[in-house]
C-alpha positions in Angstrom: -39.6 -25.7 -6.8 -40.7 -22.5 -8.7 -44.0 -21.9 -7.0 -43.0 -18.9 -5.0 -41.5 -17.1 -7.9 -44.4 -18.1 -10.2 -46.8 -16.8 -7.5 -44.9 -13.5 -7.2 -45.1 -13.1 -11.0 -48.9 -13.8 -11.1 -48.6 -16.9 -13.2 -52.0 -18.5 -13.8 -51.0 -22.0 -12.4 -48.0 -21.7 -10.0 -48.8 -24.8 -8.1 -49.4 -27.1 -11.3 -46.6 -25.9 -13.5 -44.8 -28.9 -15.1 -41.6 -28.0 -16.7 -41.2 -31.5 -18.1 -44.3 -31.1 -20.3 -42.8 -29.7 -23.6 -45.8 -27.8 -24.7 -46.4 -26.2 -21.3 -42.7 -25.3 -21.1 -42.5 -23.6 -24.4 -45.8 -21.7 -23.7 -44.4 -20.7 -20.4 -41.1 -19.3 -21.9 -43.3 -17.2 -24.3 -45.4 -15.9 -21.5 -42.3 -15.0 -19.5 -40.7 -13.0 -22.2 -44.0 -11.3 -23.4 -45.2 -10.4 -20.0 -42.3 -10.0 -17.7 -38.8 -10.1 -19.3 -39.4 -8.4 -22.5 -35.8 -8.5 -23.8 -36.8 -8.7 -27.5 -38.8 -6.2 -29.3 -42.3 -7.5 -30.1 -41.5 -8.0 -33.7 -38.4 -10.0 -32.8 -40.3 -12.6 -30.7 -41.8 -14.5 -33.7 -39.4 -17.4 -33.6 -39.8 -17.9 -29.7 -43.6 -17.7 -30.2 -43.6 -20.4 -32.8 -43.7 -23.3 -30.2 -44.6 -26.0 -32.8 -41.4 -25.4 -34.8 -38.8 -28.1 -34.8 -36.2 -25.4 -34.6 -37.7 -23.9 -31.4 -34.9 -25.4 -29.3 -32.3 -23.4 -31.2 -34.4 -20.2 -30.8 -34.6 -20.9 -27.1 -30.8 -21.6 -26.8 -30.2 -18.2 -28.6 -32.6 -16.6 -26.2 -30.6 -17.8 -23.2 -27.4 -16.5 -24.7 -29.0 -13.1 -25.5 -30.3 -12.6 -21.9 -26.9 -13.9 -20.6 -28.3 -16.8 -18.8 -25.3 -19.0 -17.5 -27.1 -22.3 -18.1 -27.6 -24.4 -21.1 -30.7 -25.6 -22.9 -30.0 -29.1 -21.4 -30.1 -27.6 -17.8 -33.8 -26.8 -18.1 -34.6 -26.5 -14.4 -31.6 -24.4 -13.6 -32.5 -22.1 -16.6 -36.1 -21.7 -15.6 -35.1 -20.8 -12.1 -32.7 -18.2 -13.4 -35.1 -16.7 -15.8 -37.7 -16.5 -13.0 -35.1 -14.8 -10.8 -34.5 -12.2 -13.7 -38.2 -11.7 -14.2 -38.8 -11.1 -10.5 -35.9 -8.5 -10.5 -37.3 -6.7 -13.5 -40.8 -6.8 -12.0 -39.6 -5.2 -9.0 -37.7 -2.5 -10.9 -40.8 -1.6 -13.0 -42.9 -1.3 -9.8 -40.3 -0.1 -7.2 -42.7 2.5 -5.8 -45.4 -0.1 -5.3 -43.2 -2.7 -3.5 -40.6 -0.4 -1.7 -42.8 -0.1 1.5 -43.9 -3.7 1.7 -42.9 -5.7 4.9 -42.6 -9.5 4.8 -45.3 -11.2 6.7 -42.9 -12.9 9.2 -41.4 -9.5 10.1 -45.0 -8.1 10.6 -45.8 -11.0 12.8 -42.6 -10.6 14.9 -43.3 -6.8 15.3 -46.9 -7.3 16.2 -46.0 -10.0 18.6 -43.3 -7.6 20.2 -45.9 -4.9 20.6 -48.5 -7.1 22.1 -46.1 -8.6 24.5 -45.2 -5.2 26.0 -47.6 -2.3 24.9 -46.1 0.0 27.4 -42.6 0.0 26.1 -43.0 2.9 23.6 -44.8 5.3 26.0 -43.1 8.7 26.7 -42.9 8.4 30.6 -41.7 12.0 30.9 -44.7 13.5 29.3 -46.6 15.6 32.0 -49.9 14.5 30.7 -48.9 10.9 31.0 -47.7 11.5 34.6 -50.9 13.3 35.4 -53.1 10.6 34.0 -51.3 7.8 35.8 -51.5 9.6 39.1 -55.2 10.1 38.6 -55.8 6.6 38.0 -53.6 5.5 40.8 -55.6 7.7 43.2 -58.8 6.5 41.8 -57.9 2.8 42.3 -56.1 3.4 45.5 -52.7 2.1 44.3 -49.6 3.0 46.2 -47.6 5.7 44.6 -44.1 4.9 43.2 -41.3 7.2 41.8 -41.4 5.3 38.4 -44.7 6.1 36.7 -44.2 3.2 34.4 -44.3 0.9 37.4 -47.5 2.4 38.5 -49.1 2.1 35.2 -48.2 -1.7 35.2 -49.8 -2.0 38.6 -52.9 -0.4 37.2 -53.0 -2.7 34.3 -52.7 -5.8 36.6 -55.4 -4.5 38.9 -57.7 -3.8 35.9 -57.0 -7.3 34.4 -57.5 -9.2 37.7 -60.4 -7.2 39.2 -62.3 -5.1 36.6 -62.7 -7.4 33.7 -66.2 -8.6 32.9 -65.4 -12.1 34.3 -63.8 -10.8 37.5 -66.8 -8.5 38.1 -69.3 -11.2 37.5 -67.4 -13.6 39.8 -67.1 -10.9 42.6 -70.9 -10.4 42.3 -71.7 -14.1 42.8 -73.1 -14.6 46.4 -72.2 -17.7 48.3 -75.3 -19.4 49.7 -74.4 -21.1 53.0 -76.3 -23.4 55.3 -78.0 -22.0 58.3 -76.1 -22.7 61.6 -77.8 -23.1 65.0 -75.4 -21.2 67.4 -77.0 -22.8 70.4 -75.6 -26.2 69.3 -71.9 -24.9 69.2 -70.3 -24.7 72.6 -68.2 -21.6 73.0 -66.0 -23.0 75.8 -66.1 -19.8 77.8 -68.6 -17.2 79.0 -68.3 -13.5 78.7 -71.2 -12.8 81.0 -73.1 -11.2 78.1 -75.3 -13.1 75.7 -74.7 -10.9 72.9 -70.9 -11.0 73.1 -71.3 -14.8 73.5 -73.1 -15.0 70.3 -70.6 -12.8 68.5 -67.8 -14.8 69.7 -69.4 -18.0 68.4 -69.8 -16.4 65.0 -66.2 -15.3 64.9 -65.0 -18.7 66.0 -67.1 -20.4 63.2 -65.6 -17.9 60.6 -62.1 -18.6 61.9 -62.7 -22.4 61.5 -63.9 -21.8 58.0 -60.7 -19.9 57.2 -58.6 -22.8 58.7 -60.4 -25.2 56.5 -59.7 -23.2 53.4 -56.0 -23.0 54.5 -55.9 -26.6 55.0 -57.4 -27.2 51.5 -54.7 -25.1 49.9 -51.9 -26.9 52.0 -53.2 -30.2 50.8 -53.2 -29.0 47.1 -49.6 -27.8 47.5 -48.6 -31.2 49.0 -50.3 -33.1 46.2 -48.4 -30.7 43.7 -45.1 -31.5 45.2 -45.6 -35.1 45.5 -46.6 -35.2 41.8 -43.2 -33.7 41.0 -41.0 -35.8 43.3 -42.9 -39.0 42.5 -41.9 -38.9 38.7 -38.2 -39.2 38.7 -36.2 -39.1 35.5 -33.8 -42.0 34.8 -30.4 -41.1 33.6 -28.8 -44.2 32.1 -25.5 -42.5 31.7 -25.3 -42.1 35.4 -26.7 -45.5 36.3 -29.1 -44.1 38.7 -32.7 -42.8 39.2 -33.3 -39.2 40.1 -32.9 -35.6 39.2 
């Protein structure tokens, strides 16, 4: 219940604090007044520091009144939470210069996520150096020109990510080892009258067949993907039927 505020105040045991333990509670109040709130002068803290006195509850009740706490001594948890809030405010006031530039972690993560999601959003697209650099990259990578330099830069980024990363270059450098083909065992079906042209036509036909096989494989994969979708209907009991 109090862990976040205790952590903010550098309490020695924020996770294990037990306000129901009388000794621990009284020591905590003394620590809070001595180290953080400091409402009393040092010489006036004697009664509060005397945690073994039978009159300590009276001194604590007076302390609550002196710091204008709206809760009574019987409302221990509420009083502790209020005193912790007071201590945090005072701690911030004493160290305003230290804390004023701090940003919450969740806000940092949000800002970083936004920057990572679109790193090009903060560029000055009207800067002449920016335009010259984008044009030079586009010419080098043979990317079609566009009136919007930011569009060209995005195209450059996509090309680099897909073609020029280490994995993409390694994959492109991999050579496919095929099986030797005896051309004389494949009938061309026509004769050009030239043995060299006949051999070239046979090679072109075999390459075309290979391309058709790859196309057929992709078509089969698309069919399987569509079947997986339409073969999994959702049942809507409210409509009393099966389907999307």
